[in-house]
C-alpha positions as CSV (number, residue, x, y, z in Angstrom):
1,M,-8.5,22.2,-21.7
2,T,-4.9,22.4,-22.8
3,K,-3.1,20.8,-19.9
4,Q,-1.5,17.5,-21.0
5,I,-2.6,14.6,-18.9
6,R,0.1,12.6,-17.3
7,L,-0.2,8.7,-16.8
8,N,1.7,6.0,-14.8
9,A,1.0,2.4,-14.9
10,F,0.6,1.6,-11.2
11,D,1.9,-2.0,-10.3
12,M,3.8,-3.9,-7.7
13,N,6.2,-6.8,-7.9
14,C,3.6,-9.3,-6.5
15,I,0.5,-11.2,-7.7
16,G,-2.2,-9.1,-5.9
17,H,-1.8,-5.4,-5.8
18,I,-5.0,-3.4,-5.4
19,Q,-7.7,-5.3,-7.0
20,H,-7.7,-8.4,-5.0
21,G,-8.8,-11.7,-6.3
22,M,-8.1,-11.1,-10.1
23,W,-5.3,-13.6,-10.2
24,T,-8.0,-16.1,-10.5
25,H,-9.2,-14.7,-13.8
26,P,-8.3,-17.0,-16.7
27,R,-6.7,-14.1,-18.7
28,D,-4.7,-12.8,-15.9
29,R,-0.9,-13.3,-16.0
30,S,0.1,-11.8,-12.8
31,T,1.3,-15.3,-11.3
32,T,4.2,-14.9,-13.7
33,Y,5.4,-11.8,-11.9
34,N,8.6,-13.5,-10.8
35,T,9.9,-13.6,-14.4
36,L,11.8,-10.9,-16.4
37,E,9.5,-11.4,-19.4
38,Y,6.5,-10.2,-17.3
39,W,8.0,-7.0,-16.6
40,Q,9.7,-6.3,-19.8
41,N,6.5,-6.8,-21.5
42,L,4.7,-4.4,-19.1
43,A,7.4,-1.9,-19.9
44,R,7.1,-2.2,-23.7
45,T,3.4,-1.9,-23.5
46,A,3.3,1.3,-21.2
47,E,5.9,2.8,-23.5
48,R,4.0,2.1,-26.5
49,G,1.1,4.0,-24.8
50,L,3.5,6.9,-24.2
51,F,3.0,6.7,-20.4
52,D,5.2,8.9,-18.4
53,G,6.2,6.1,-16.0
54,I,5.7,2.8,-14.3
55,F,5.0,3.5,-10.6
56,L,6.0,0.5,-8.5
57,A,4.4,0.2,-5.0
58,D,6.2,-1.7,-2.4
59,I,5.5,-2.9,1.1
60,V,7.8,-4.3,3.9
61,G,5.6,-6.5,6.3
62,V,2.6,-8.5,5.7
63,Y,-1.1,-7.4,6.3
64,D,-2.0,-9.2,9.6
65,V,-4.4,-6.7,11.3
66,Y,-7.5,-8.4,10.0
67,K,-8.7,-10.9,12.5
68,D,-5.3,-10.5,14.0
69,S,-3.9,-12.9,11.5
70,P,-2.0,-12.8,8.0
71,A,-4.0,-15.8,6.9
72,A,-6.6,-13.7,4.8
73,S,-3.6,-11.8,3.0
74,I,-1.8,-15.3,2.4
75,V,-4.8,-17.0,0.9
76,N,-5.8,-14.2,-1.3
77,T,-2.2,-13.1,-2.2
78,V,-2.6,-9.5,-0.8
79,Q,0.7,-8.2,-1.6
80,I,2.2,-11.4,-0.4
81,P,4.4,-13.0,-1.7
82,V,6.2,-9.6,-2.7
83,N,9.6,-9.3,-4.3
84,D,12.0,-6.4,-4.3
85,P,10.9,-3.6,-7.0
86,M,14.3,-2.1,-7.4
87,L,15.7,-5.1,-9.3
88,L,13.0,-4.9,-11.9
89,V,14.2,-1.4,-13.1
90,P,17.6,-2.4,-15.2
91,A,15.5,-5.3,-16.9
92,M,12.7,-2.9,-17.9
93,A,15.1,0.0,-18.8
94,A,17.0,-2.3,-21.1
95,V,13.9,-2.7,-23.4
96,T,12.7,0.8,-23.4
97,K,14.2,4.3,-24.2
98,H,11.9,6.9,-22.5
99,I,9.6,5.7,-19.9
100,G,10.4,6.6,-16.3
101,F,10.3,4.4,-13.2
102,G,9.0,5.6,-9.9
103,V,9.9,2.9,-7.2
104,T,8.8,2.8,-3.7
105,S,11.7,2.4,-1.1
106,N,11.1,2.6,2.6
107,L,13.8,5.0,4.2
108,T,12.9,3.6,7.8
109,Y,15.1,0.4,7.4
110,E,17.9,1.5,5.1
111,P,20.9,3.9,5.9
112,P,20.9,6.9,3.7
113,Y,24.5,6.3,2.7
114,L,23.6,2.8,1.1
115,F,20.4,4.0,-0.5
116,A,22.1,7.1,-2.0
117,R,24.4,4.9,-4.0
118,R,21.5,2.4,-5.1
119,A,19.5,5.4,-6.5
120,S,22.5,6.9,-8.3
121,T,23.3,3.5,-9.8
122,L,19.7,3.1,-11.1
123,D,19.7,6.6,-12.5
124,H,23.0,5.8,-14.2
125,L,21.6,2.4,-15.7
126,T,18.5,4.0,-16.8
127,G,19.9,7.1,-18.3
128,G,18.3,9.5,-15.9
129,R,14.9,7.8,-15.7
130,F,14.8,6.8,-12.2
131,G,12.5,8.2,-9.5
132,W,12.2,7.4,-5.8
133,N,8.7,7.1,-4.1
134,I,9.7,8.2,-0.5
135,V,7.8,6.2,2.3
136,T,8.4,5.5,5.9
137,G,6.1,2.4,6.1
138,Y,3.1,1.8,8.2
139,L,3.1,-1.9,9.2
140,D,4.0,-3.1,12.7
141,S,4.8,-6.4,11.0
142,A,7.6,-4.8,9.2
143,A,9.0,-3.4,12.3
144,R,8.9,-6.8,14.0
145,G,10.7,-8.2,11.0
146,M,13.5,-5.7,11.6
147,G,13.8,-6.5,15.1
148,L,11.7,-3.8,16.7
149,A,8.8,-4.3,19.0
150,A,6.6,-2.0,16.9
151,Q,7.1,0.9,14.5
152,L,7.8,4.5,15.5
153,D,5.1,7.1,15.9
154,H,3.6,8.4,12.5
155,D,4.7,11.9,12.9
156,T,8.1,11.0,14.2
157,R,8.7,8.8,11.2
158,Y,8.2,12.0,9.1
159,D,10.5,14.0,11.4
160,I,13.3,11.3,10.9
161,A,12.4,11.3,7.0
162,D,13.2,15.0,6.8
163,E,16.6,14.5,8.2
164,Y,17.0,11.4,5.9
165,M,16.3,13.7,3.0
166,D,19.0,16.2,4.1
167,V,21.5,13.5,4.0
168,V,20.9,12.0,0.7
169,Y,20.7,15.7,-0.8
170,K,24.2,16.2,0.5
171,L,25.4,13.0,-1.0
172,W,23.6,13.5,-4.3
173,E,24.2,17.2,-4.8
174,G,27.1,18.3,-2.7
175,S,29.8,15.7,-2.9
176,W,30.9,15.5,-6.5
177,E,31.3,18.5,-8.6
178,D,30.2,18.3,-12.2
179,D,33.6,18.3,-13.6
180,A,35.2,16.0,-10.9
181,V,35.4,13.1,-13.3
182,L,38.1,13.5,-16.0
183,R,38.5,10.0,-17.5
184,D,42.0,11.3,-18.7
185,R,43.7,8.3,-20.0
186,A,46.8,10.0,-21.1
187,N,47.7,11.4,-17.5
188,R,46.2,8.4,-15.8
189,I,43.8,10.4,-13.8
190,F,40.1,9.1,-13.6
191,A,38.7,11.8,-11.3
192,D,40.0,15.1,-9.5
193,P,40.0,14.5,-5.7
194,T,40.1,18.1,-5.0
195,K,36.4,18.4,-6.6
196,I,35.0,15.5,-4.6
197,H,33.8,16.6,-1.1
198,R,33.3,14.8,2.0
199,V,29.7,15.0,3.4
200,Q,29.7,15.4,7.1
201,H,26.4,15.2,8.9
202,F,26.0,14.8,12.6
203,G,22.3,15.0,13.3
204,R,19.9,13.5,15.7
205,H,19.1,10.3,13.9
206,Y,22.0,10.0,11.4
207,Q,25.6,10.5,11.4
208,V,27.7,10.4,8.0
209,D,31.2,11.2,7.4
210,A,32.1,10.0,3.8
211,I,32.1,10.9,0.2
212,H,29.3,9.6,-1.9
213,L,30.2,6.4,-3.6
214,A,28.7,7.2,-7.1
215,E,29.8,9.7,-9.6
216,P,27.1,12.2,-10.6
217,S,24.2,10.6,-12.3
218,P,22.1,12.4,-15.1
219,Q,19.6,13.7,-12.6
220,R,21.9,13.5,-9.6
221,T,18.7,13.6,-7.2
222,P,16.2,11.2,-8.8
223,V,12.7,12.6,-9.4
224,L,11.1,12.6,-6.0
225,Y,7.6,10.9,-5.6
226,Q,5.6,10.9,-2.4
227,A,2.2,9.3,-1.5
228,G,1.2,10.4,2.0
229,S,-2.1,12.5,2.1
230,S,-2.2,12.8,5.9
231,T,-1.7,16.3,7.3
232,R,1.9,15.6,8.2
233,G,2.4,13.6,4.8
234,R,1.2,16.6,3.0
235,E,3.6,18.9,4.7
236,F,6.4,16.5,3.8
237,A,5.2,16.4,0.1
238,A,5.3,20.1,0.0
239,T,8.7,20.5,1.3
240,H,10.3,17.6,-0.7
241,A,8.2,16.0,-3.5
242,E,7.9,16.8,-7.2
243,C,5.3,14.1,-7.9
244,V,2.5,13.4,-5.4
245,F,0.2,10.5,-5.5
246,V,-3.2,11.0,-3.9
247,N,-6.4,8.8,-3.5
248,G,-9.7,10.7,-3.6
249,Q,-13.2,9.2,-3.7
250,D,-14.9,12.6,-4.7
251,K,-13.7,15.7,-6.7
252,A,-14.4,18.2,-3.9
253,G,-12.2,16.2,-1.4
254,T,-9.5,15.8,-3.9
255,S,-9.5,19.4,-4.9
256,A,-9.1,20.4,-1.3
257,V,-6.0,18.1,-0.8
258,V,-4.4,19.3,-3.9
259,S,-4.9,22.9,-3.2
260,D,-3.4,22.4,0.3
261,I,-0.3,20.7,-0.9
262,R,0.3,23.5,-3.5
263,R,-0.3,26.1,-0.9
264,R,2.1,24.4,1.5
265,A,4.7,24.3,-1.3
266,A,4.4,28.0,-2.0
267,A,5.0,28.6,1.7
268,H,8.2,26.8,1.5
269,G,9.2,29.1,-1.4
270,R,8.6,26.6,-4.0
271,D,6.8,26.9,-7.3
272,P,3.4,25.1,-7.1
273,A,3.8,24.3,-10.7
274,D,6.9,22.1,-9.8
275,I,4.6,19.7,-8.2
276,V,2.7,17.2,-10.4
277,V,-0.2,15.4,-8.7
278,F,-1.5,11.9,-9.7
279,L,-4.7,10.4,-8.7
280,G,-5.0,6.8,-8.1
281,R,-7.7,5.3,-10.5
282,T,-8.8,2.0,-12.1
283,V,-10.5,1.8,-15.6
284,V,-12.5,-0.6,-17.2
285,V,-13.2,0.4,-20.9
286,G,-15.0,-1.3,-23.8
287,R,-15.9,-0.3,-27.4
288,T,-19.3,0.4,-26.1
289,R,-20.6,1.1,-22.6
290,K,-22.4,-2.2,-22.7
291,E,-19.2,-4.0,-23.3
292,A,-17.4,-2.2,-20.7
293,E,-20.2,-2.9,-18.1
294,E,-20.2,-6.7,-19.1
295,K,-16.4,-6.8,-18.7
296,Y,-16.8,-5.1,-15.3
297,Q,-19.4,-7.9,-14.2
298,E,-17.0,-10.6,-15.5
299,Y,-14.1,-9.1,-13.4
300,H,-16.5,-8.7,-10.4
301,R,-17.1,-12.5,-10.2
302,H,-13.3,-12.9,-9.5
303,A,-13.1,-10.2,-6.8
304,S,-11.9,-11.2,-3.2
305,I,-13.8,-9.1,-0.7
306,E,-11.9,-10.6,2.2
307,G,-8.6,-9.9,0.5
308,G,-9.8,-6.2,0.2
309,L,-10.8,-6.2,3.8
310,A,-7.4,-7.6,4.8
311,H,-5.7,-5.0,2.8
312,F,-7.7,-2.0,4.1
313,S,-7.5,-3.1,7.8
314,S,-3.8,-3.0,7.7
315,S,-3.6,0.2,5.8
316,M,-5.6,1.9,8.5
317,G,-4.6,0.0,11.5
318,I,-8.1,-0.9,12.3
319,D,-9.5,-4.5,12.3
320,L,-12.6,-4.2,10.4
321,S,-13.7,-7.6,11.5
322,R,-14.5,-5.9,14.9
323,Y,-17.3,-3.7,13.3
324,E,-21.0,-4.7,12.7
325,L,-22.2,-4.1,9.2
326,D,-23.9,-0.7,9.9
327,E,-21.5,0.5,12.6
328,P,-19.8,3.9,11.7
329,I,-16.0,3.4,11.5
330,R,-14.4,5.5,14.2
331,Y,-11.3,7.6,13.8
332,E,-8.5,6.0,15.9
333,K,-5.1,7.7,16.0
334,N,-2.4,5.2,15.3
335,N,0.9,4.6,13.5
336,A,-0.5,3.1,10.3
337,N,-1.7,5.1,7.2
338,N,-3.3,8.1,8.8
339,S,-4.4,9.5,5.4
340,A,-6.5,6.2,4.9
341,V,-8.1,6.6,8.3
342,E,-8.9,10.2,8.0
343,A,-10.5,9.7,4.5
344,I,-13.3,7.7,5.7
345,T,-13.7,9.4,9.2
346,T,-12.7,12.9,9.9
347,L,-12.6,14.1,6.2
348,S,-15.8,12.2,5.3
349,R,-18.9,14.2,4.8
350,E,-21.0,11.1,5.7
351,P,-20.1,8.2,8.0
352,W,-18.5,5.0,6.6
353,T,-19.6,1.7,7.7
354,L,-18.4,-1.9,6.9
355,R,-21.5,-2.2,4.6
356,R,-20.5,0.8,2.6
357,I,-17.0,-0.4,2.4
358,I,-18.0,-3.6,1.0
359,G,-20.3,-2.2,-1.3
360,Q,-17.4,-0.4,-3.0
361,M,-15.2,-3.2,-3.4
362,G,-16.7,-4.5,-6.6
363,L,-13.3,-5.4,-7.8
364,G,-11.9,-6.4,-4.6
365,S,-10.6,-2.9,-3.4
366,R,-12.2,0.3,-2.1
367,N,-11.2,2.2,-5.2
368,A,-13.9,3.1,-7.5
369,S,-13.7,2.2,-11.0
370,I,-14.3,4.4,-14.1
371,V,-16.5,2.1,-16.4
372,G,-17.5,2.9,-19.9
373,S,-16.7,3.5,-23.5
374,A,-13.4,5.2,-24.7
375,D,-15.3,8.5,-25.1
376,E,-16.9,8.2,-21.6
377,V,-13.7,7.4,-19.8
378,A,-11.9,10.2,-21.5
379,D,-14.8,12.5,-20.4
380,E,-14.4,11.4,-16.8
381,L,-10.5,11.6,-16.7
382,I,-10.6,15.1,-18.3
383,A,-13.4,16.1,-15.8
384,W,-11.2,15.1,-12.9
385,V,-8.3,17.1,-14.2
386,E,-10.3,20.2,-14.7
387,E,-12.2,20.2,-11.5
388,T,-9.6,19.0,-9.0
389,G,-6.2,20.5,-10.2
390,I,-4.5,17.1,-10.5
391,D,-2.2,16.6,-13.5
392,G,-2.8,12.8,-14.2
393,F,-3.4,9.4,-13.0
394,N,-1.8,6.3,-11.5
395,L,-3.8,3.6,-13.4
396,S,-3.8,0.3,-11.4
397,R,-4.2,-3.0,-13.1
398,I,-7.2,-5.2,-12.7
399,V,-6.4,-8.2,-15.2
400,T,-3.0,-8.1,-16.5
401,P,-2.0,-7.3,-19.2
402,E,-5.5,-6.8,-20.5
403,S,-6.3,-3.7,-18.5
404,L,-3.4,-1.8,-19.7
405,E,-3.7,-3.0,-23.2
406,D,-7.3,-2.0,-23.4
407,F,-6.7,1.6,-22.2
408,I,-3.9,2.1,-24.7
409,H,-5.9,0.7,-27.6
410,L,-9.1,2.6,-26.8
411,V,-8.6,5.5,-24.5
412,V,-5.2,6.9,-25.5
413,P,-6.3,7.8,-29.2
414,V,-9.3,9.6,-27.9
415,L,-7.1,11.7,-25.5
416,Q,-4.8,12.5,-28.2
417,D,-7.5,13.5,-30.4
418,R,-8.9,15.9,-27.8
419,G,-5.4,17.5,-27.5
420,V,-4.9,16.6,-23.9
421,Y,-2.3,13.7,-24.3
422,K,1.1,13.7,-26.0
423,R,1.8,12.1,-29.4
424,E,5.6,11.5,-28.8
425,Y,8.0,11.7,-25.9
426,A,10.0,14.8,-25.1
427,S,13.8,14.2,-25.0
428,G,16.2,14.1,-22.1
429,P,16.0,12.4,-18.5
430,L,12.7,11.8,-16.6
431,R,12.7,15.2,-14.9
432,Q,13.4,17.0,-18.2
433,K,10.3,15.3,-19.5
434,L,7.9,16.2,-16.7
435,F,9.3,19.6,-15.8
436,G,11.6,20.8,-18.5
437,H,14.7,20.5,-16.6
438,A,17.2,17.7,-15.7
439,R,18.3,19.0,-12.2
440,L,16.2,20.1,-9.3
441,P,15.5,23.9,-9.3
442,E,17.1,26.3,-7.0
443,T,13.8,26.6,-5.1
444,H,14.0,22.9,-4.0
445,P,15.6,22.4,-0.6
446,A,18.2,20.0,-2.1
447,A,19.8,23.0,-3.9
448,G,20.9,24.3,-0.6
449,H,23.2,21.5,-0.2
450,R,25.0,21.7,-3.5
451,H,28.6,22.6,-3.8
452,P,29.1,26.4,-4.4
453,S,30.5,25.6,-8.0
454,L,27.3,23.7,-8.7
455,Q,25.0,26.3,-7.3
456,T,26.6,28.8,-9.7
457,R,26.3,26.7,-12.6
458,Q,22.7,25.8,-11.9
459,S,21.7,29.5,-11.5
460,A,23.4,30.2,-14.8
461,A,21.4,27.6,-16.5
462,E,18.1,28.8,-15.1
């Protein structure tokens, strides 16, 4: 195997992210999430391990489907309280040089004109290390918080998102030419207005008539992440995403999803190699298998099954408290996270029950953990890459910072010795590190919104 494994530290600006209940562990420091030191230490640690990025999840709203109440989420800190992830980026960038930042932002509740400026600002401040995880949301509680009765239909949200992307592409790629900014002190000309172009978009959902407020950032368009694995989500990812985040319980199912996304990308005229796929995973590693298993059992004693059920119920839009222990979970078309529903119903080879779900919540979530010595963990990671076509992993924390530190200390050297993990960072912005070019290629739909002068330069560069 010669493919270099990509790694993100998967986290969220909250106490309880994926593995619920772990904040009660005596070595866990997640309750200090509202300090700069906490996040700067995370960034330094991940960069020491040569991670490609820190992937920050986010949610707007509260998980209140389980037992028709937010109580279980509040008691167990299931992504509540949760702070804004965008504000963490400059603080972490200030103490690092290479690591990227993939940050989740829900496009449903913010106009593209304002978001485009925020993204450009962060790309400037990080020196081209910013990425955007594009989401449309899936909680009715978020819609109610924004003054709506309920969120829009699942597929309609993606239709709106396609238009949203057209608008931000026009702002990022087509408003300012590369040589518009002169910084000419002698002639008192900062920028040439003839090289700055008004974006005019009058669509079904958005109307914009304005120039982009920010001058071109190192990447112009940030690296684009997307985490939807539903049928409609895959189509959106194949059209727009450069990095795709998937969750898979078995290799066969994961391989099918990865192949489908890449097939769809090719159908859109994109190079499938321009998509990097990250699989969500949790790792418990020890110097020996026995030590890892003992550590897993120690963590297990702090897990919150109720917190995990509250999280999963809202993800699916299905109140799991309504089911008997051995009653098969039924597919229900709703406007929550369709990929989560499909994964345990229509796409599963055997029926899922509440008992089976609880049985897999050893660490307070449904995500299975890789447990073993450094060599065993490396074997499993490499097997997933070889057998499914993924490119790397979003590694979620269990006990923080212990989980990340253990992985870097024990597993990273093994992966390096086997020739599947880098020993130093490549130079350049985040997209350059991941794909070898700082700007989006001509095959990406954003390229069609470039000013003709930019299209000419980009073609020459390629």
